[in-house]
Backbone bond lengths (Angstrom), bond angles and torsions (degrees), N, CA, C in turn:
res aa  C-N    CA-C-N  psi(-1)  N-CA   C-N-CA  omega(-1)  CA-C   N-CA-C  phi
1 M - - - 1.463 - - 1.528 109.96 -
2 K 1.321 115.70 140.30 1.461 119.91 -178.68 1.527 111.45 -70.46
3 K 1.346 115.05 145.37 1.458 120.40 173.61 1.526 108.44 -76.88
4 R 1.321 116.30 135.85 1.469 120.34 179.95 1.528 108.95 -93.74
5 V 1.332 115.30 114.77 1.466 122.52 -179.07 1.521 108.10 -102.54
6 V 1.320 116.48 115.78 1.465 121.30 -178.21 1.525 109.47 -104.37
7 L 1.335 115.70 125.92 1.461 122.13 -177.93 1.519 111.23 -100.88
8 C 1.327 114.95 148.13 1.467 120.71 172.93 1.524 108.86 -148.33
9 F 1.314 115.99 68.06 1.461 121.45 168.03 1.524 107.68 -157.93
10 P 1.342 118.74 160.89 1.469 120.72 -168.28 1.524 112.71 -70.99
11 V 1.319 116.37 102.29 1.459 122.29 -178.49 1.528 109.84 -126.77
12 T 1.325 115.55 156.17 1.458 121.60 175.74 1.530 109.41 -88.76
13 H 1.318 115.65 168.45 1.473 120.10 176.05 1.532 110.16 -59.98
14 E 1.337 115.67 -37.87 1.464 119.87 -179.75 1.523 111.34 -65.04
15 Q 1.337 116.41 -38.06 1.467 119.78 179.97 1.523 111.25 -71.41
16 V 1.328 117.57 -35.44 1.462 120.76 174.35 1.527 109.19 -62.51
17 A 1.333 116.43 -42.95 1.465 120.89 178.97 1.526 111.43 -64.29
18 E 1.332 116.07 -36.25 1.464 120.33 178.44 1.526 111.03 -62.19
19 L 1.329 116.17 -42.48 1.465 119.64 176.77 1.524 110.76 -67.26
20 D 1.313 116.66 -43.55 1.460 121.47 -178.36 1.527 110.97 -60.16
21 A 1.340 115.44 -33.71 1.466 120.48 -176.62 1.524 113.44 -78.46
22 C 1.323 117.40 -8.65 1.469 118.45 -176.16 1.522 112.45 -75.21
23 S 1.347 117.03 -11.93 1.467 119.85 177.56 1.524 109.76 -161.76
24 D 1.341 115.45 144.25 1.462 120.67 174.64 1.522 111.62 -79.56
25 D 1.331 116.12 -5.32 1.460 120.48 -173.75 1.528 113.37 -98.53
26 I 1.335 117.21 10.32 1.465 119.83 -178.96 1.519 111.09 -129.30
27 E 1.323 114.70 155.09 1.461 124.22 170.65 1.525 106.55 -123.44
28 V 1.333 117.51 121.06 1.459 121.94 -174.69 1.519 110.28 -101.49
29 V 1.332 115.63 128.96 1.464 122.50 178.95 1.524 108.54 -122.36
30 N 1.324 117.45 124.44 1.463 121.67 178.83 1.526 108.78 -93.14
31 A 1.326 116.52 96.35 1.465 121.12 -176.01 1.510 112.73 -77.79
32 G 1.348 117.69 -35.78 1.455 120.53 -173.85 1.516 111.30 68.16
33 Q 1.316 116.19 176.83 1.468 120.26 -178.45 1.540 111.29 -66.40
34 T 1.324 117.30 -31.55 1.465 119.16 -176.22 1.527 112.77 -74.76
35 G 1.328 117.01 -25.25 1.459 119.05 -175.32 1.509 115.46 -110.80
36 I 1.328 117.71 -4.55 1.461 119.53 -170.86 1.525 112.73 -65.47
37 A 1.322 118.35 -38.24 1.471 120.17 -176.82 1.523 111.29 -59.63
38 H 1.332 117.07 -30.62 1.467 121.08 178.17 1.527 111.48 -88.56
39 E 1.340 116.24 -48.19 1.462 120.26 -173.40 1.526 113.34 -66.97
40 I 1.325 117.42 -28.94 1.461 119.04 -178.16 1.534 111.44 -65.18
41 L 1.329 116.58 -20.86 1.466 120.36 178.52 1.526 111.60 -69.82
42 N 1.341 115.96 -17.32 1.463 120.92 -179.93 1.526 111.59 -115.25
43 A 1.323 116.28 24.41 1.461 120.75 -176.37 1.528 111.20 -102.73
44 D 1.338 114.53 140.64 1.461 120.69 167.91 1.527 109.53 -90.85
45 I 1.345 114.18 -32.60 1.462 121.95 -179.83 1.525 107.57 -135.47
46 F 1.323 116.89 134.99 1.463 121.78 176.61 1.512 108.83 -114.55
47 V 1.327 116.69 129.31 1.462 122.52 178.86 1.521 108.54 -124.21
48 G 1.334 117.28 122.14 1.453 119.01 175.67 1.503 113.80 141.91
49 H 1.327 114.62 -152.29 1.454 122.65 -175.89 1.522 107.17 -151.29
50 A 1.325 116.19 97.91 1.467 119.98 179.74 1.521 110.15 -75.75
51 K 1.327 115.86 125.97 1.461 120.94 178.86 1.524 111.30 -106.42
52 V 1.304 114.95 12.57 1.466 122.61 176.46 1.525 107.64 -122.45
53 P 1.335 117.93 161.99 1.464 119.27 179.57 1.535 112.39 -59.61
54 V 1.318 115.24 135.35 1.464 122.35 178.68 1.529 107.95 -120.41
55 P 1.333 118.84 135.92 1.469 120.96 -178.41 1.530 112.04 -77.45
56 W 1.333 115.79 70.68 1.465 119.39 -174.26 1.525 111.92 -60.81
57 N 1.329 117.50 -35.18 1.471 120.12 177.52 1.522 110.61 -55.29
58 Q 1.314 115.28 -47.95 1.463 120.68 -177.80 1.522 111.07 -68.65
59 V 1.332 116.14 -40.41 1.467 120.76 178.77 1.523 110.34 -57.69
60 V 1.318 116.02 -49.20 1.466 120.45 -177.96 1.521 110.37 -66.73
61 R 1.305 116.36 -40.31 1.467 120.71 -178.16 1.531 111.15 -63.30
62 Q 1.334 116.84 -36.93 1.465 120.44 179.11 1.521 112.22 -66.43
63 G 1.334 116.48 -35.80 1.461 120.16 176.77 1.512 115.39 79.84
64 R 1.328 118.33 8.49 1.461 120.23 -178.24 1.534 112.17 -83.13
65 L 1.317 117.06 -43.14 1.466 120.90 -176.85 1.528 109.92 -67.71
66 K 1.336 116.04 125.68 1.469 120.83 -176.73 1.525 113.33 -111.90
67 W 1.341 116.44 -22.31 1.468 118.69 -173.52 1.526 110.02 -150.03
68 I 1.330 115.73 132.59 1.461 123.06 171.97 1.520 107.62 -111.59
69 Q 1.327 116.74 120.47 1.460 122.31 172.62 1.524 107.13 -108.73
70 S 1.328 115.88 101.10 1.461 119.95 -179.90 1.523 110.11 -69.34
71 S 1.327 116.14 146.73 1.464 120.92 173.80 1.524 110.90 -93.05
72 A 1.342 116.22 10.35 1.463 122.25 178.82 1.522 108.65 -130.00
73 A 1.338 114.77 165.82 1.467 119.39 174.66 1.526 109.99 -81.03
74 G 1.333 116.39 -39.17 1.456 120.91 177.40 1.523 110.45 -75.11
75 L 1.318 116.33 140.30 1.458 120.09 -173.20 1.521 113.35 -121.79
76 D 1.343 116.96 13.95 1.461 118.64 -179.59 1.530 111.54 -63.58
77 H 1.333 118.06 -17.47 1.473 120.91 179.71 1.529 112.11 -72.44
78 C 1.333 118.36 -22.59 1.468 119.30 -176.40 1.527 113.79 -126.83
79 L 1.318 118.10 -14.73 1.466 119.18 -177.49 1.528 110.69 -83.72
80 Q 1.309 114.46 65.03 1.455 121.61 174.19 1.532 108.48 -81.53
81 P 1.327 117.99 158.56 1.467 120.27 -177.57 1.523 113.77 -52.09
82 E 1.332 116.70 -38.34 1.463 119.87 -179.53 1.530 111.21 -63.07
83 V 1.334 116.11 -41.98 1.467 120.69 -179.41 1.524 110.12 -69.61
84 I 1.320 116.46 -41.99 1.464 120.92 -179.73 1.526 110.68 -58.64
85 D 1.318 116.48 -40.64 1.471 120.57 -177.03 1.526 113.25 -85.04
86 S 1.310 117.93 -0.02 1.466 121.48 -177.98 1.528 110.91 -95.36
87 D 1.345 115.17 -178.90 1.467 121.25 176.86 1.523 111.93 -92.60
88 I 1.327 117.58 5.43 1.466 120.65 -179.38 1.525 109.54 -65.46
89 V 1.327 115.81 127.59 1.469 121.41 175.49 1.528 108.33 -79.13
90 V 1.316 116.75 136.65 1.468 121.36 179.36 1.522 109.04 -124.69
91 S 1.314 116.76 130.63 1.468 121.17 175.67 1.520 109.19 -132.21
92 S 1.326 115.65 160.09 1.459 121.23 -174.74 1.527 110.25 -126.63
93 V 1.322 115.78 -178.90 1.468 121.03 172.30 1.529 108.72 -107.08
94 S 1.309 116.64 32.83 1.463 121.93 -178.07 1.530 111.31 -50.74
95 G 1.326 115.49 128.08 1.466 121.11 177.43 1.510 114.59 87.07
96 L 1.339 118.26 -12.13 1.465 120.10 -176.02 1.525 112.03 -65.96
97 F 1.343 116.25 -28.96 1.465 120.28 -178.76 1.525 111.59 -117.76
98 A 1.320 115.10 32.60 1.464 120.23 -179.22 1.524 111.75 -62.26
99 N 1.338 117.95 -34.43 1.467 119.79 178.66 1.519 110.76 -62.44
100 Q 1.341 116.63 -43.69 1.459 120.19 -178.61 1.532 111.24 -67.39
101 V 1.335 116.32 -40.14 1.468 119.51 178.50 1.529 110.19 -64.30
102 A 1.328 116.64 -38.94 1.468 119.74 177.42 1.525 111.11 -64.31
103 E 1.324 117.25 -40.48 1.466 120.48 177.84 1.522 111.00 -62.67
104 Q 1.334 116.40 -43.21 1.459 119.48 179.64 1.520 110.95 -65.40
105 T 1.328 115.70 -37.23 1.464 120.34 176.56 1.518 110.58 -58.82
106 M 1.330 116.41 -46.32 1.463 120.27 -179.33 1.530 110.84 -65.10
107 A 1.343 116.92 -38.22 1.466 119.94 179.37 1.522 110.58 -62.52
108 L 1.321 116.45 -45.47 1.462 120.56 179.81 1.524 110.80 -68.00
109 L 1.334 115.51 -43.49 1.462 120.22 -176.83 1.527 111.15 -59.49
110 F 1.322 116.54 -51.64 1.464 118.62 -178.00 1.526 111.87 -76.43
111 G 1.326 116.53 -22.73 1.459 118.29 171.45 1.513 111.41 -60.45
112 V 1.357 115.87 -39.27 1.465 120.60 177.51 1.520 111.01 -75.21
113 Y 1.328 117.06 -51.28 1.473 120.16 -173.48 1.525 112.74 -65.51
114 R 1.309 117.96 -34.92 1.469 120.34 -178.75 1.522 112.05 -98.86
115 S 1.342 117.03 15.35 1.476 122.62 174.28 1.527 112.76 54.51
116 S 1.327 116.57 40.36 1.462 120.90 -174.57 1.519 112.61 -59.16
117 L 1.320 117.46 -40.26 1.457 119.94 -177.59 1.528 110.94 -66.00
118 T 1.334 115.92 -40.15 1.467 119.95 177.74 1.524 110.51 -60.25
119 F 1.338 116.53 -44.74 1.461 120.10 -178.32 1.534 111.44 -71.92
120 F 1.327 116.70 -32.75 1.466 119.35 177.56 1.528 109.76 -65.27
121 R 1.328 115.49 -45.41 1.467 118.42 179.90 1.521 111.40 -65.37
122 A 1.335 116.23 -35.03 1.467 119.59 176.62 1.521 110.86 -67.02
123 S 1.350 115.98 -38.53 1.472 119.08 -178.21 1.520 111.41 -66.76
124 E 1.331 116.48 -30.59 1.464 118.74 176.54 1.525 111.35 -62.74
125 K 1.351 115.89 -27.11 1.471 120.71 178.80 1.539 111.34 -100.04
126 R 1.350 115.16 7.98 1.470 122.37 179.86 1.518 111.90 58.52
127 E 1.330 114.87 39.72 1.466 121.23 177.66 1.523 109.58 -98.81
128 F 1.313 116.40 105.09 1.467 121.47 -179.79 1.535 107.64 -93.86
129 V 1.349 114.26 75.27 1.463 120.80 -172.42 1.524 109.47 -127.00
130 R 1.342 116.61 132.32 1.465 119.80 176.59 1.519 110.36 -70.55
131 R 1.323 115.04 136.91 1.462 121.54 177.29 1.523 108.41 -134.29
132 P 1.328 117.70 161.57 1.467 120.29 -175.37 1.524 112.56 -64.82
133 T 1.333 115.71 149.28 1.457 123.04 172.76 1.527 108.13 -130.63
134 L 1.326 115.84 169.95 1.458 121.50 175.62 1.522 109.27 -102.49
135 D 1.330 116.46 162.12 1.461 122.03 177.75 1.528 109.53 -108.40
136 F 1.328 115.68 127.29 1.454 119.78 178.98 1.520 112.68 -90.05
137 H 1.332 116.66 -35.82 1.454 119.79 178.04 1.531 110.24 -56.94
138 G 1.320 115.76 137.67 1.450 120.30 177.82 1.515 114.20 85.40
139 Q 1.334 117.20 -1.93 1.462 120.46 -179.52 1.534 111.13 -83.43
140 T 1.317 115.04 153.65 1.464 121.07 173.78 1.520 108.71 -94.44
141 V 1.331 115.58 122.05 1.456 121.97 -176.63 1.526 108.67 -102.91
142 G 1.318 116.82 131.35 1.455 121.88 174.16 1.517 109.65 -110.80
143 I 1.330 116.81 114.14 1.462 121.36 178.56 1.526 107.43 -97.01
144 I 1.312 116.00 113.14 1.460 121.91 -174.72 1.523 108.56 -99.28
145 G 1.333 115.40 101.76 1.457 122.41 -173.25 1.512 108.69 108.13
146 F 1.343 116.20 103.56 1.466 119.87 -171.60 1.523 110.96 -114.33
147 G 1.350 114.80 47.10 1.455 120.19 172.53 1.518 110.16 -84.43
148 G 1.335 116.55 -150.38 1.462 119.84 -176.98 1.513 113.41 -58.60
149 N 1.330 117.69 -45.12 1.467 120.66 -179.77 1.515 111.64 -69.93
150 G 1.338 116.78 -45.58 1.464 119.98 -179.24 1.511 112.61 -60.87
151 R 1.319 116.86 -40.92 1.470 120.54 179.45 1.528 111.31 -66.32
152 R 1.328 116.43 -40.38 1.468 118.68 179.50 1.527 110.48 -66.98
153 I 1.321 117.39 -39.63 1.464 120.61 176.40 1.526 110.07 -58.84
154 A 1.330 116.60 -43.26 1.471 120.37 179.19 1.519 110.93 -62.95
155 E 1.337 117.26 -40.08 1.470 120.93 178.46 1.524 111.06 -61.01
156 V 1.318 115.41 -43.01 1.471 120.23 -178.55 1.527 110.86 -67.80
157 L 1.328 116.64 -37.27 1.462 120.54 -178.58 1.523 113.04 -78.00
158 A 1.325 117.10 -24.00 1.466 120.90 -172.90 1.532 114.34 -51.36
159 P 1.341 120.07 -44.40 1.468 119.38 -178.73 1.527 114.46 -64.32
160 W 1.322 117.82 -15.17 1.454 120.05 -179.73 1.525 111.76 -74.91
161 G 1.316 116.13 -14.16 1.459 119.51 176.13 1.512 114.92 80.83
162 N 1.323 117.10 11.53 1.455 119.16 178.32 1.526 110.63 -75.62
163 R 1.291 115.43 157.13 1.455 121.26 173.63 1.528 107.51 -77.67
164 I 1.330 117.01 125.95 1.458 121.41 -176.40 1.525 109.95 -117.05
165 L 1.331 115.00 124.34 1.456 122.56 172.46 1.535 106.49 -114.70
166 A 1.327 117.12 154.63 1.458 119.32 -179.37 1.522 110.59 -149.18
167 T 1.328 115.05 152.91 1.461 120.56 174.30 1.525 108.94 -126.19
168 D 1.327 115.74 150.92 1.446 119.57 178.59 1.521 110.16 -162.25
169 K 1.309 115.38 155.87 1.463 121.19 175.19 1.523 110.32 -61.57
170 Y 1.338 115.63 -30.44 1.469 122.02 -179.91 1.525 108.61 -119.21
171 P 1.316 117.94 84.23 1.471 120.61 -171.20 1.525 113.78 -83.86
172 W 1.331 116.23 62.92 1.454 119.76 175.44 1.527 109.33 -138.16
173 D 1.307 116.40 179.33 1.469 122.63 -173.09 1.523 110.96 59.04
174 K 1.329 116.42 48.06 1.468 120.94 179.88 1.521 109.83 -72.73
175 P 1.331 118.17 122.68 1.468 119.68 174.68 1.522 110.61 -72.42
176 D 1.324 116.21 158.09 1.466 120.81 -175.95 1.522 112.98 -61.73
177 Y 1.332 116.80 -30.83 1.468 118.89 -175.99 1.529 112.71 -80.72
178 V 1.314 117.31 -2.62 1.464 121.25 172.80 1.520 108.31 -101.49
179 E 1.328 116.33 122.92 1.465 120.21 -176.10 1.520 111.99 -68.22
180 R 1.338 115.57 -43.17 1.463 119.75 -179.33 1.518 110.17 -143.99
181 L 1.336 115.89 135.76 1.456 122.65 172.68 1.521 106.28 -124.10
182 I 1.324 115.94 113.58 1.457 120.22 -173.24 1.525 110.84 -121.34
183 A 1.325 116.13 166.85 1.458 121.61 -179.41 1.526 110.97 -63.73
184 A 1.325 115.44 147.80 1.468 121.28 -177.06 1.519 112.18 -56.82
185 D 1.338 117.18 -35.45 1.465 119.19 -177.21 1.520 113.48 -79.24
186 K 1.339 116.84 3.53 1.469 121.72 177.40 1.528 111.27 -103.64
187 L 1.326 116.86 14.99 1.463 121.07 -177.03 1.521 112.66 -53.42
188 N 1.329 117.55 -42.65 1.470 120.17 -176.83 1.514 112.46 -56.58
189 G 1.314 116.41 -28.09 1.460 120.03 -177.47 1.515 114.44 -68.90
190 I 1.343 117.39 -23.18 1.471 118.94 -179.06 1.528 112.77 -108.29
191 L 1.321 117.85 -5.70 1.470 119.79 -176.87 1.524 113.73 -54.26
192 P 1.352 119.35 -42.64 1.469 118.57 -178.52 1.534 113.89 -67.18
193 E 1.346 117.03 -12.96 1.467 120.30 -178.54 1.522 113.00 -93.51
194 I 1.318 116.91 -16.99 1.464 121.30 -169.73 1.525 112.19 -83.93
195 D 1.341 115.56 127.50 1.467 121.38 171.75 1.525 111.25 -93.05
196 C 1.335 115.78 -32.36 1.457 121.03 -178.12 1.520 108.66 -136.78
197 M 1.332 116.45 116.28 1.464 121.63 178.57 1.522 109.14 -99.72
198 I 1.346 116.21 125.26 1.458 122.04 177.12 1.526 107.90 -112.87
199 L 1.321 116.04 119.80 1.460 121.46 -177.26 1.522 110.49 -95.41
200 S 1.333 116.51 121.93 1.469 121.32 177.57 1.524 110.43 -139.45
201 V 1.325 115.57 37.11 1.463 121.30 179.82 1.532 110.51 -90.75
202 P 1.329 117.81 156.88 1.463 119.80 172.48 1.523 109.69 -75.56
203 L 1.316 116.14 165.86 1.462 120.33 175.82 1.526 108.87 -95.43
204 N 1.320 116.19 118.36 1.462 121.38 174.61 1.528 107.86 -151.04
205 D 1.319 116.95 -172.97 1.464 119.90 -176.86 1.525 111.97 -62.88
206 E 1.335 116.90 -29.46 1.457 120.34 -178.53 1.524 112.30 -76.74
207 T 1.327 116.95 -31.06 1.471 120.27 -173.19 1.522 113.84 -100.08
208 R 1.317 117.93 -17.52 1.473 120.20 -178.08 1.534 109.85 -60.77
209 G 1.326 115.97 121.06 1.464 121.41 179.43 1.519 114.88 70.16
210 M 1.345 117.80 17.04 1.471 120.24 -175.01 1.530 112.10 -66.44
211 I 1.330 117.81 -29.52 1.463 120.88 178.61 1.527 106.74 -95.45
212 N 1.318 114.36 94.93 1.463 121.25 -174.77 1.523 110.21 -124.66
213 R 1.314 115.95 -171.44 1.463 121.36 -176.35 1.537 111.68 -55.66
214 E 1.318 116.34 -42.59 1.463 120.00 -178.18 1.526 111.46 -63.23
215 V 1.333 116.45 -46.39 1.463 120.57 179.40 1.519 110.51 -64.90
216 L 1.318 117.35 -45.97 1.462 121.27 -178.52 1.526 111.85 -61.13
217 S 1.316 116.34 -36.06 1.475 119.80 -178.65 1.523 111.94 -67.22
218 K 1.331 117.07 -23.69 1.464 120.84 -179.23 1.526 112.73 -87.38
219 M 1.326 116.56 -8.88 1.460 120.11 177.46 1.522 109.99 -78.73
220 K 1.320 114.87 158.84 1.459 120.36 178.63 1.523 110.77 -59.92
221 A 1.317 116.67 143.09 1.457 120.27 169.27 1.525 107.88 -63.22
222 G 1.321 115.97 133.48 1.466 119.85 -179.68 1.514 114.20 87.46
223 S 1.329 117.95 11.48 1.463 120.33 179.46 1.531 110.99 -84.65
224 V 1.333 114.91 172.21 1.461 122.69 -173.06 1.526 109.06 -128.11
225 I 1.330 116.81 145.48 1.467 122.17 175.42 1.525 109.38 -120.06
226 I 1.340 115.33 134.41 1.455 122.30 173.31 1.527 106.91 -120.89
227 N 1.326 117.24 124.64 1.466 120.58 -179.33 1.525 110.79 -116.24
228 V 1.346 115.51 107.04 1.468 121.42 173.23 1.527 108.96 -117.59
229 A 1.337 116.28 24.29 1.459 122.46 -179.41 1.521 109.21 -98.07
230 R 1.309 116.92 -105.70 1.454 123.54 175.29 1.528 107.50 -134.62
231 G 1.334 116.66 144.57 1.452 121.01 -175.89 1.517 114.42 -57.30
232 P 1.346 118.86 -45.68 1.465 119.62 -176.16 1.525 115.04 -68.11
233 V 1.321 117.90 -3.48 1.466 120.75 173.32 1.533 109.78 -64.24
234 V 1.322 116.11 -27.30 1.463 122.44 -177.66 1.531 109.82 -109.09
235 N 1.324 116.25 133.64 1.459 120.71 170.54 1.532 106.82 -75.71
236 E 1.322 116.50 106.71 1.463 120.95 -169.79 1.525 113.01 -65.74
237 A 1.323 117.28 -37.23 1.472 119.90 178.46 1.524 110.19 -62.44
238 D 1.328 116.96 -41.13 1.467 120.62 178.87 1.520 110.98 -67.79
239 L 1.337 116.41 -37.20 1.464 120.31 177.56 1.526 110.45 -63.42
240 I 1.319 117.11 -44.77 1.468 121.01 179.93 1.526 110.25 -61.44
241 D 1.323 116.90 -40.91 1.466 120.23 178.37 1.521 110.88 -62.43
242 A 1.342 116.93 -43.02 1.462 120.72 -178.42 1.526 111.45 -67.20
243 L 1.316 117.05 -34.04 1.468 121.12 176.76 1.523 110.99 -73.56
244 S 1.318 116.59 -42.34 1.466 120.84 -178.28 1.516 112.19 -65.55
245 S 1.336 116.14 -35.47 1.467 120.33 -179.02 1.517 112.62 -77.29
246 G 1.346 116.93 -14.79 1.460 120.48 -176.83 1.513 113.22 90.00
247 H 1.331 117.54 -2.58 1.467 119.01 178.78 1.526 110.34 -61.91
248 L 1.335 116.34 -41.18 1.459 120.71 171.19 1.522 108.79 -96.76
249 A 1.345 115.35 137.98 1.469 119.39 179.65 1.511 111.91 -80.79
250 G 1.336 116.97 -22.00 1.454 118.43 -178.85 1.508 111.91 177.13
251 A 1.334 114.68 172.03 1.461 121.06 178.89 1.519 109.22 -148.70
252 G 1.328 115.42 143.22 1.454 122.75 172.27 1.511 107.61 -118.06
253 L 1.328 117.22 118.68 1.454 121.31 -170.21 1.531 111.00 -124.02
254 D 1.329 116.08 112.15 1.457 119.54 171.33 1.520 110.35 -89.46
255 V 1.328 115.66 -14.47 1.461 121.81 -179.05 1.523 108.65 -135.96
256 V 1.319 116.47 152.86 1.460 121.59 178.32 1.530 108.59 -135.59
257 E 1.327 114.99 167.03 1.464 120.17 -171.91 1.530 112.07 -60.42
258 V 1.332 116.87 -44.66 1.461 121.77 175.24 1.524 107.02 -124.53
259 E 1.348 116.13 122.20 1.462 120.18 -178.17 1.527 110.32 -108.90
260 P 1.335 118.14 137.72 1.467 126.21 -1.00 1.528 112.10 -73.21
261 L 1.326 115.44 156.47 1.460 120.38 178.44 1.533 109.54 -61.16
262 H 1.338 115.15 131.81 1.475 119.86 -176.10 1.533 110.26 -62.87
263 P 1.329 117.87 139.16 1.470 121.16 -177.95 1.525 114.39 -56.16
264 T 1.330 117.95 -24.14 1.462 120.17 -178.38 1.525 113.58 -91.76
265 S 1.333 117.81 1.77 1.466 119.90 -178.51 1.532 110.74 -62.13
266 P 1.330 117.74 135.15 1.471 120.93 177.08 1.522 112.79 -61.06
267 L 1.331 117.18 -21.20 1.472 119.81 -178.83 1.526 112.10 -60.33
268 W 1.339 116.74 -31.15 1.467 119.92 -178.11 1.530 112.94 -62.44
269 T 1.312 117.21 -31.89 1.473 119.96 -171.87 1.529 113.59 -102.67
270 M 1.324 117.35 3.89 1.466 120.17 179.90 1.528 109.98 -84.38
271 D 1.324 116.99 124.80 1.464 120.85 -178.91 1.525 112.91 -68.44
272 N 1.348 116.28 -17.89 1.460 119.33 -178.49 1.531 112.57 -100.28
273 V 1.332 116.88 16.85 1.464 121.37 178.71 1.523 109.09 -123.51
274 V 1.337 116.26 122.42 1.463 122.21 176.95 1.524 107.41 -106.73
275 I 1.316 116.56 127.41 1.464 122.01 -174.68 1.526 110.10 -120.71
276 S 1.321 116.16 134.16 1.468 121.54 168.88 1.528 108.12 -126.98
277 P 1.335 118.00 151.85 1.475 121.44 -169.13 1.533 114.36 -88.07
278 H 1.331 116.51 61.14 1.467 122.90 176.15 1.535 110.94 55.56
279 V 1.327 114.59 56.95 1.474 120.53 -178.88 1.526 111.83 -115.28
280 G 1.333 116.99 16.82 1.465 120.49 -175.33 1.511 114.38 -54.82
281 A 1.323 117.78 -38.89 1.467 121.04 -177.96 1.526 111.96 -98.79
282 Q 1.322 116.67 9.04 1.459 120.29 -176.94 1.521 111.06 -68.78
283 S 1.321 115.73 136.57 1.458 121.00 -179.12 1.518 109.05 -164.10
284 K 1.319 117.10 146.42 1.467 119.06 175.21 1.525 111.15 -68.07
285 Y 1.346 115.67 -15.29 1.459 120.19 179.04 1.534 112.26 -96.15
286 R 1.330 117.18 1.63 1.469 119.09 -170.41 1.526 112.41 -58.86
287 V 1.319 117.33 -52.50 1.463 118.68 -177.09 1.530 111.81 -68.10
288 P 1.343 120.25 -47.76 1.475 118.90 177.63 1.536 112.90 -57.93
289 D 1.336 116.88 -41.75 1.474 119.39 178.57 1.527 110.80 -64.85
290 T 1.336 116.47 -39.18 1.464 120.38 179.06 1.524 110.59 -65.38
291 I 1.325 116.72 -42.28 1.472 120.88 178.88 1.527 110.44 -59.47
292 R 1.328 117.41 -45.44 1.469 120.40 179.95 1.526 110.75 -63.05
293 F 1.342 116.56 -42.02 1.458 120.50 179.59 1.533 110.33 -64.34
294 V 1.325 116.65 -45.92 1.467 120.89 -178.22 1.525 110.54 -64.80
295 A 1.341 117.57 -40.97 1.466 120.47 179.30 1.525 110.86 -59.38
296 A 1.336 116.14 -45.62 1.463 119.85 178.91 1.522 111.02 -64.61
297 N 1.329 117.16 -38.97 1.458 120.47 -179.39 1.529 111.47 -70.53
298 L 1.333 116.83 -36.04 1.465 120.23 175.66 1.520 110.75 -60.52
299 Q 1.314 116.32 -43.09 1.460 120.28 -179.71 1.525 111.03 -64.51
300 R 1.334 116.42 -39.98 1.467 119.83 175.83 1.533 110.40 -60.45
301 Y 1.321 115.59 -48.41 1.468 121.12 -177.38 1.528 111.33 -60.87
302 L 1.331 116.09 -42.95 1.460 120.51 -177.64 1.531 111.84 -71.02
303 R 1.337 116.63 -22.55 1.472 120.46 174.40 1.527 111.85 -81.59
304 G 1.328 116.18 -3.05 1.453 119.83 -178.77 1.511 113.68 88.17
305 E 1.362 117.20 10.55 1.459 121.66 178.97 1.528 109.71 -91.80
306 E 1.316 116.21 158.01 1.459 119.73 175.99 1.519 109.72 -71.15
307 P 1.330 118.06 132.05 1.465 119.30 177.14 1.529 111.51 -62.57
308 L 1.316 115.82 157.62 1.456 120.82 173.04 1.521 109.42 -69.96
309 N 1.324 115.95 148.78 1.474 122.30 174.58 1.523 113.85 64.64
310 V 1.338 117.83 32.38 1.466 119.47 172.18 1.521 108.01 -64.40
311 V 1.319 116.37 133.26 1.462 120.42 -173.83 1.529 110.95 -99.81
312 D 1.313 113.89 154.29 1.459 120.62 164.68 1.523 105.26 -78.33
313 K 1.314 117.50 112.03 1.470 120.77 -171.15 1.524 112.79 -65.12
314 H 1.321 117.45 -22.65 1.463 119.99 178.06 1.535 111.06 -79.10
315 L 1.329 116.60 -26.85 1.465 120.66 179.73 1.526 111.94 -92.95
316 G 1.331 116.43 -34.26 1.459 120.27 -179.51 1.509 113.90 91.90
317 Y 1.325 117.80 15.16 1.465 121.31 177.79 1.521 108.78 -159.66
318 P 1.348 117.02 164.68 1.468 119.23 -179.49 1.527 111.25 -65.66
319 A 1.324 116.12 130.38 1.460 120.51 175.73 1.525 108.96 -74.86
320 R 1.308 115.89 144.51 1.466 120.67 178.09 1.517 110.38 -109.29
321 K 1.324 115.93 126.40 1.445 119.76 179.86 1.520 110.69 -75.57
322 K 1.317 115.67 142.00 1.443 119.36 177.27 1.517 109.85 -70.74
323 P 1.335 117.80 129.14 1.464 119.46 -177.92 1.533 110.92 -64.21
324 S 1.316 115.90 143.33 1.463 120.05 178.20 1.524 109.53 -72.09
325 V 1.318 115.43 144.48 1.472 120.92 -176.72 1.526 108.76 -78.40
């Protein structure tokens, strides 16, 4: 009997056919957001990112669904307690859009350092007036979360000659251009050294609210935060306080605690805050690249091999084995 593969991400008929053609042993159904809550009950494999409520209790209880292939790196949409405690295999597209996330990081970073928002607002009033900017060269950068996105960000920043520090759950395989790669729970030890903190951690129980008043107070006065991870990693009220007091010089936010950002949020009117609407992984190649990745992973799975990017469901991302000495 054919495996029923249920999709829930924006694909064309041609892309559905491309997936269907990768094996004679599957039947592909494009449920979309409107149909996923029903169709997932009849799925052997789920591919996508449901942005509507899904009856995970019922899915797990039925026992039919065996594999979730997320079309995103973040897995908070499907890693519900029922799924975590089940035998369902979960894999992600972690690292597939690291180039785009790195580009967005650079856009936000230099938007803050070169006061782009201040100059944009001045240009709307036709004010050709010099105003202060910050200097990025010579700064110490702390990359918090050194998975696929964090590593690519470090690669892109390396030619700038900045001092790069990083933290990760798996603090090994340090590239030469990173001065120090330390365990995630040692973050406090490098906070006083960091001029620019770049967040690229997944959202899980360990990271939710990790950047709070206590952490911010230990950072250098005049430092900058860039968040291309998940909004709830940062306590937004504490961030606003640190920006309002001047302790932080600025922030670049591709994500916020509650999306969309509420129209009354003080972040909208701060000249030292650059905001983008969660477009870090956005790319005209996103869906075609995802289709190719999923097709290859489907073939692996159907051959009885472990899919690429299988995640530790308690962590929310693929675990990395320590290399043998």
